[in-house]
MITOR-596071 format. One record per residue: x, y, z of N, C-alpha, C, O in turn; residue in three letters. Coordinates in nm, 2 decimals. Layout:
N
TITOR    n_u    n_v    n_w   ca_u   ca_v   ca_w    c_u    c_v    c_w    o_u    o_v    o_w residuo
TITOR      X      Y      Z      X      Y      Z      X      Y      Z      X      Y      Z     ala
...
END
This chain:
110
TITOR    n_u    n_v    n_w   ca_u   ca_v   ca_w    c_u    c_v    c_w    o_u    o_v    o_w residuo
TITOR  10.92   7.24  11.27  10.88   7.32  11.16  10.85   7.46  11.20  10.81   7.49  11.32     met
TITOR  10.87   7.56  11.11  10.85   7.70  11.14  10.75   7.76  11.06  10.73   7.73  10.94     ser
TITOR  10.67   7.85  11.12  10.57   7.92  11.04  10.62   8.05  11.00  10.54   8.14  10.95     thr
TITOR  10.74   8.08  11.02  10.80   8.21  10.99  10.81   8.22  10.83  10.87   8.13  10.77     glu
TITOR  10.75   8.32  10.78  10.74   8.33  10.63  10.87   8.40  10.59  10.91   8.51  10.64     leu
TITOR  10.93   8.35  10.48  11.05   8.42  10.43  11.00   8.51  10.32  10.91   8.47  10.24     thr
TITOR  11.07   8.62  10.31  11.03   8.72  10.20  11.16   8.77  10.14  11.26   8.78  10.21     thr
TITOR  11.14   8.82  10.02  11.25   8.89   9.96  11.23   9.04   9.98  11.12   9.08  10.02     thr
TITOR  11.34   9.12   9.97  11.32   9.26   9.99  11.21   9.31   9.90  11.21   9.29   9.77     pro
TITOR  11.12   9.39   9.95  11.01   9.44   9.87  10.90   9.35   9.84  10.81   9.38   9.76     gly
TITOR  10.90   9.23   9.90  10.79   9.13   9.87  10.66   9.17   9.92  10.56   9.12   9.88     ala
TITOR  10.65   9.27  10.01  10.52   9.31  10.06  10.45   9.40   9.96  10.33   9.42   9.97     ala
TITOR  10.52   9.45   9.86  10.46   9.54   9.76  10.48   9.48   9.62  10.57   9.40   9.60     gly
TITOR  10.40   9.53   9.53  10.41   9.48   9.39  10.49   9.58   9.31  10.46   9.70   9.31     leu
TITOR  10.59   9.53   9.24  10.67   9.62   9.16  10.62   9.61   9.02  10.57   9.51   8.98     thr
TITOR  10.64   9.72   8.95  10.60   9.72   8.80  10.70   9.64   8.72  10.67   9.60   8.61     gln
TITOR  10.82   9.62   8.77  10.92   9.55   8.70  10.89   9.40   8.69  10.91   9.35   8.58     asp
TITOR  10.85   9.34   8.79  10.82   9.20   8.79  10.71   9.16   8.88  10.74   9.10   8.99     asp
TITOR  10.58   9.19   8.85  10.47   9.16   8.94  10.46   9.01   8.96  10.41   8.96   9.07     pro
TITOR  10.49   8.93   8.86  10.48   8.78   8.87  10.57   8.73   8.98  10.53   8.63   9.05     gly
TITOR  10.69   8.78   9.00  10.78   8.74   9.10  10.72   8.77   9.24  10.73   8.68   9.33     lys
TITOR  10.65   8.88   9.26  10.59   8.92   9.38  10.48   8.82   9.42  10.47   8.77   9.53     glu
TITOR  10.40   8.78   9.32  10.29   8.69   9.35  10.34   8.55   9.37  10.28   8.47   9.45     phe
TITOR  10.45   8.51   9.31  10.51   8.38   9.34  10.56   8.37   9.48  10.55   8.27   9.55     lys
TITOR  10.62   8.48   9.53  10.67   8.49   9.67  10.55   8.48   9.76  10.56   8.40   9.86     thr
TITOR  10.45   8.55   9.74  10.33   8.54   9.82  10.27   8.40   9.82  10.23   8.35   9.92     ile
TITOR  10.26   8.34   9.70  10.21   8.20   9.69  10.30   8.10   9.77  10.24   8.02   9.84     ala
TITOR  10.43   8.12   9.76  10.52   8.03   9.83  10.50   8.05   9.98  10.50   7.95  10.06     ala
TITOR  10.48   8.17  10.03  10.46   8.20  10.17  10.33   8.13  10.21  10.32   8.08  10.32     asn
TITOR  10.22   8.14  10.13  10.09   8.08  10.16  10.11   7.93  10.17  10.05   7.87  10.26     gly
TITOR  10.18   7.87  10.08  10.20   7.73  10.08  10.27   7.68  10.21  10.24   7.58  10.27     glu
TITOR  10.38   7.76  10.25  10.45   7.73  10.37  10.36   7.74  10.49  10.37   7.66  10.59     ala
TITOR  10.27   7.84  10.49  10.18   7.86  10.60  10.08   7.74  10.61  10.06   7.69  10.72     leu
TITOR  10.04   7.69  10.50   9.95   7.57  10.50  10.02   7.45  10.55   9.96   7.37  10.62     leu
TITOR  10.14   7.43  10.50  10.22   7.31  10.54  10.25   7.31  10.69  10.24   7.20  10.76     lys
TITOR  10.28   7.43  10.74  10.32   7.43  10.88  10.20   7.45  10.98  10.21   7.45  11.10     asp
TITOR  10.08   7.47  10.92   9.96   7.50  11.01   9.93   7.38  11.11   9.89   7.41  11.22     ala
TITOR   9.95   7.26  11.07   9.92   7.15  11.16  10.02   7.14  11.28   9.98   7.09  11.39     ala
TITOR  10.13   7.20  11.27  10.23   7.19  11.37  10.26   7.32  11.44  10.35   7.32  11.53     his
TITOR  10.19   7.42  11.41  10.21   7.55  11.46  10.13   7.58  11.58  10.02   7.53  11.60     ala
TITOR  10.18   7.67  11.67  10.09   7.72  11.78  10.00   7.82  11.73  10.02   7.88  11.62     thr
TITOR   9.89   7.85  11.80   9.79   7.94  11.75   9.85   8.08  11.74   9.81   8.15  11.64     ala
TITOR   9.93   8.12  11.83   9.99   8.26  11.82  10.08   8.27  11.70  10.07   8.37  11.63     asp
TITOR  10.17   8.18  11.68  10.26   8.18  11.56  10.18   8.17  11.43  10.22   8.24  11.33     arg
TITOR  10.08   8.09  11.43   9.99   8.08  11.31   9.92   8.21  11.28   9.91   8.25  11.16     leu
TITOR   9.87   8.27  11.38   9.80   8.40  11.37   9.89   8.51  11.32   9.86   8.59  11.23     ala
TITOR  10.02   8.51  11.37  10.11   8.61  11.33  10.15   8.59  11.18  10.16   8.68  11.10     ala
TITOR  10.17   8.46  11.14  10.20   8.43  11.00  10.09   8.47  10.91  10.11   8.52  10.80     ala
TITOR   9.97   8.44  10.96   9.85   8.48  10.87   9.84   8.63  10.85   9.81   8.67  10.74     arg
TITOR   9.86   8.71  10.96   9.85   8.85  10.95   9.96   8.90  10.85   9.93   8.99  10.77     arg
TITOR  10.08   8.84  10.86  10.18   8.89  10.77  10.15   8.86  10.62  10.17   8.94  10.53     lys
TITOR  10.09   8.74  10.60  10.05   8.70  10.46   9.93   8.80  10.41   9.93   8.83  10.30     leu
TITOR   9.84   8.83  10.50   9.73   8.92  10.47   9.79   9.06  10.43   9.74   9.12  10.34     glu
TITOR   9.89   9.11  10.50   9.95   9.24  10.47  10.01   9.23  10.33  10.00   9.32  10.25     arg
TITOR  10.08   9.12  10.30  10.15   9.11  10.17  10.04   9.11  10.06  10.06   9.17   9.96     gln
TITOR   9.93   9.03  10.08   9.83   9.03   9.98   9.77   9.17   9.96   9.74   9.20   9.84     leu
TITOR   9.74   9.24  10.07   9.68   9.37  10.05   9.78   9.47   9.98   9.73   9.54   9.89     ala
TITOR   9.90   9.46  10.01  10.00   9.54   9.94  10.01   9.50   9.79  10.02   9.59   9.70     ala
TITOR  10.00   9.37   9.76  10.01   9.33   9.62   9.89   9.37   9.54   9.90   9.42   9.43     ala
TITOR   9.77   9.37   9.61   9.65   9.42   9.54   9.66   9.57   9.51   9.62   9.61   9.40     lys
TITOR   9.71   9.64   9.60   9.72   9.79   9.58   9.82   9.81   9.47   9.80   9.90   9.39     ala
TITOR   9.93   9.74   9.47  10.03   9.76   9.37   9.98   9.72   9.23  10.02   9.78   9.13     gly
TITOR   9.90   9.62   9.23   9.84   9.57   9.10   9.75   9.68   9.05   9.74   9.70   8.92     leu
TITOR   9.68   9.75   9.13   9.59   9.85   9.09   9.66   9.97   9.03   9.62  10.02   8.92     gly
TITOR   9.78  10.01   9.09   9.85  10.12   9.03   9.93  10.07   8.91   9.94  10.16   8.82     ser
TITOR   9.97   9.95   8.90  10.03   9.90   8.78   9.93   9.90   8.66   9.96   9.93   8.55     ala
TITOR   9.81   9.86   8.69   9.70   9.85   8.59   9.67   9.99   8.54   9.64  10.01   8.42     gly
TITOR   9.67  10.09   8.63   9.64  10.23   8.59   9.75  10.28   8.50   9.73  10.34   8.40     thr
TITOR   9.88  10.25   8.53   9.99  10.29   8.45   9.98  10.22   8.31  10.01  10.29   8.21     ala
TITOR   9.95  10.09   8.31   9.94  10.02   8.18   9.82  10.08   8.10   9.83  10.10   7.97     val
TITOR   9.71  10.11   8.16   9.60  10.17   8.09   9.63  10.31   8.03   9.59  10.34   7.92     gly
TITOR   9.71  10.39   8.11   9.75  10.52   8.06   9.84  10.51   7.94   9.83  10.59   7.84     ala
TITOR   9.93  10.41   7.95  10.03  10.39   7.84   9.95  10.34   7.71   9.98  10.39   7.60     lys
TITOR   9.86  10.25   7.73   9.78  10.20   7.62   9.70  10.31   7.55   9.69  10.32   7.43     ala
TITOR   9.64  10.40   7.63   9.57  10.51   7.58   9.66  10.61   7.50   9.62  10.66   7.40     lys
TITOR   9.78  10.63   7.55   9.87  10.72   7.48   9.91  10.66   7.35   9.92  10.73   7.25     ser
TITOR   9.93  10.53   7.34   9.97  10.46   7.22   9.85  10.46   7.12   9.87  10.49   7.00     ile
TITOR   9.73  10.44   7.17   9.61  10.45   7.08   9.60  10.59   7.02   9.56  10.60   6.91     ala
TITOR   9.62  10.69   7.10   9.61  10.83   7.05   9.71  10.86   6.95   9.69  10.92   6.84     cys
TITOR   9.84  10.81   6.97   9.94  10.83   6.87   9.91  10.76   6.74   9.93  10.81   6.63     ser
TITOR   9.86  10.63   6.75   9.83  10.56   6.63   9.71  10.62   6.56   9.72  10.63   6.43     thr
TITOR   9.62  10.67   6.63   9.50  10.74   6.56   9.55  10.86   6.49   9.51  10.89   6.38     asp
TITOR   9.64  10.94   6.55   9.70  11.06   6.49   9.78  11.02   6.36   9.76  11.09   6.26     gly
TITOR   9.86  10.91   6.37   9.93  10.87   6.25   9.84  10.83   6.14   9.86  10.87   6.02     tyr
TITOR   9.74  10.75   6.17   9.64  10.71   6.06   9.57  10.83   6.00   9.55  10.83   5.88     val
TITOR   9.53  10.92   6.08   9.46  11.04   6.03   9.55  11.12   5.94   9.51  11.18   5.84     arg
TITOR   9.68  11.13   5.98   9.78  11.21   5.90   9.82  11.14   5.78   9.86  11.20   5.68     asp
TITOR   9.83  11.01   5.78   9.88  10.93   5.67   9.78  10.81   5.63   9.82  10.70   5.64     asn
TITOR   9.67  10.85   5.58   9.57  10.74   5.55   9.62  10.64   5.44   9.59  10.52   5.45     pro
TITOR   9.68  10.69   5.34   9.72  10.60   5.23   9.83  10.51   5.27   9.84  10.40   5.22     trp
TITOR   9.93  10.57   5.34  10.04  10.48   5.39   9.98  10.37   5.48  10.02  10.25   5.47     lys
TITOR   9.88  10.40   5.56   9.82  10.30   5.65   9.75  10.20   5.57   9.76  10.08   5.60     thr
TITOR   9.68  10.24   5.46   9.61  10.14   5.38   9.71  10.05   5.31   9.69   9.93   5.30     val
TITOR   9.82  10.11   5.26   9.92  10.03   5.19   9.99   9.93   5.29  10.01   9.82   5.25     gly
TITOR  10.02   9.97   5.41  10.08   9.88   5.51   9.98   9.77   5.54  10.02   9.66   5.56     leu
TITOR   9.85   9.80   5.56   9.75   9.70   5.59   9.74   9.60   5.47   9.73   9.48   5.50     ala
TITOR   9.75   9.65   5.35   9.74   9.56   5.23   9.86   9.46   5.23   9.85   9.34   5.21     ala
TITOR   9.98   9.52   5.25  10.10   9.44   5.26  10.10   9.34   5.37  10.13   9.22   5.35     val
TITOR  10.05   9.38   5.48  10.04   9.28   5.59   9.94   9.17   5.56   9.96   9.05   5.59     ala
TITOR   9.83   9.21   5.49   9.73   9.11   5.45   9.78   9.01   5.35   9.76   8.89   5.36     gly
TITOR   9.86   9.06   5.26   9.93   8.97   5.16  10.02   8.87   5.23  10.02   8.75   5.20     val
TITOR  10.10   8.93   5.32  10.20   8.84   5.39  10.13   8.73   5.47  10.17   8.62   5.47     leu
TITOR  10.02   8.77   5.54   9.95   8.67   5.62   9.89   8.57   5.53   9.88   8.45   5.56     val
TITOR   9.84   8.61   5.41   9.78   8.52   5.32   9.88   8.42   5.26   9.85   8.30   5.25     gly
TITOR  10.00   8.47   5.24  10.11   8.38   5.19  10.14   8.28   5.29  10.16   8.16   5.26     ile
TITOR  10.15   8.32   5.42  10.19   8.23   5.52  10.08   8.12   5.54  10.11   8.00   5.56     val
TITOR   9.95   8.16   5.53   9.84   8.07   5.55   9.83   7.97   5.44   9.80   7.86   5.46     leu
TITOR   9.86   8.02   5.31   9.85   7.93   5.20   9.96   7.82   5.20   9.94   7.71   5.17     ile
TITOR  10.08   7.85   5.25  10.19   7.76   5.26  10.17   7.65   5.36  10.24   7.55   5.36     arg
TITOR  10.08   7.67   5.46  10.06   7.57   5.56   9.98   7.47   5.51   9.94   7.37   5.59     arg
END
């Protein structure tokens, strides 16, 4: 059995395109490390552990930057929505009323 961790290109960092894939890779590497721990030498186990720790640190850093980007985008959307509502209050009230009626119809039919 081998404690060598397999990684995909870029698995050490978190991409904004598919962060779930990165964490699945890290989880799979961790599981492989646990399975091979009983049969591994101390040096190989330590090397595999260091590699997994580097991947986790990179993923945490990537998640922080992805969270910052998502927060900035949400703030931008909120500002745009606020501007639209302030410029078109009656349209907004009308759309909210229509949405309420549609939700009411759907709930009544259930």
